[in-house]
C-alpha positions, 0 to 999 in steps of 0.5 A: 924297606917293605916289599911292594904289595898289589893295590887290591891286597893293600886295601884289604890289609888296611881295612882288616887292620882298622876292623881289628882295631875296632874302627867303625868306619874301617872301610872308608878310612882305609880307602882314604888312607890308601888313595891319599898315599898312593895317589890312586882312585876307586877306579884304579882299584877296580880296573888295576887291582894288581898294580904294585904299591911301592915299598915306601908307600906301603910303609907310609900306609902302615904308619897312617893306619897305626895312627888311625888305630890309635883313634886319630881322626882320618882327616887329621892324618891326611891333613885336609878335609873338604868343607862346603866343597872346598879343601881345608887344611887342618893343623894342631891348633884348629878344630876339624871342620865338620859337615854340620857346620855347613848348615851355618853357611847355608843359613847365612847365605839365606839372609845375606844381601847381595852386593858388597858386605863385610863379614866377621868370623869369630874363632875362625879356626881353619877359616872354613866358614868365612872362606865358604861364604866368600866363595859364594859371595864374590863381592864380600870381604871378611876378617877372620879372628882367632886367639891362636897364631897357628889357627890364623896361619892355617886360615890364611893358607886355606884362603889362599888355597881356595882363591879368596885371599885378596878378600880375606884378612886375619886378626889376632884377637880375644873375641872383639878385643882388637876388632874395629869397625862394623860388619854386615854379618858376624858368624861364629862356631864357638867352643860350646862344650861344658868343661865337665863334659869334655872328658866324656867326648869320643877319643877322636875329639877330646884326644885330637881337637884343641881343647881351647876350641871345645871348652865353652866354660862351666856351662858351655855358654861363656863364648855366647855371652862374649859374642852377644855382649860385644856384637852391638858395637860392631854389627851394622844396622841391618846386619845378621849374627849366625852362630852354631850351638850345641844340640840342647842350647837353642833356648839358653843361647836365644835368651842370652842374645835376647838380653843383649838386644837381638831377636832370633830370626831363625833356628836350623837343625843339622843333618841328624835333626838336632838344633845346630844354628841360630840366626839373630838380628838387631831388635827394631 
């Protein structure tokens, strides 16, 4: 068993280990790992850097650093990531929720009417989008759709974790295949990477995010076609559709929905200034 090490020295070793591995976010990732394993905070590091980290914790930190040095994303190592201020568990079958997707939640909240409404989340993954919406809209209920059993289990656990389980239901379906009824809001962050481009993604993404959650077909647009084609039968008369898109897909995705009878209401950019979210409504 490893010998105990002072907290300050543990943090310095962790940062150095990740820097040597070429991790750009070495300091942040080292802190997240050490704090997660030891249950300490930044205040502990400042106030009591000489407190000892027990041998088992030293070993657990080393194991986590080894995984991060191999480019496994730090939040996958920790098993959770915050989304819209809410903790979300991550599993092997789910895409890691990212801050840019919070823009989709903001855009939907800007148009969603107050009071009772039904929300459909297609390709739910961790359930992050629907859970965030339900947390902000206490009279709303929703159905989380995914083809992955692992994703549906993870989404249900996250709904319970965040106190919205009573208004959250999972459904295994290939897009609209087994969906019934109408919804006031349909949302999705679908796979939108062209198959040929997946090999060019950073190892943090292509090596650890499930390929099914990335691959949008030959041109990256297959899922938008499926959503646009099926949405007409399931969207309420004054309902809204919100989708996340790739940075260069605004015009082509708009054209797909236009051909299916939907008008673009809004386009929003992400934190980096890239086109990221489109909101549609049924054509009058």
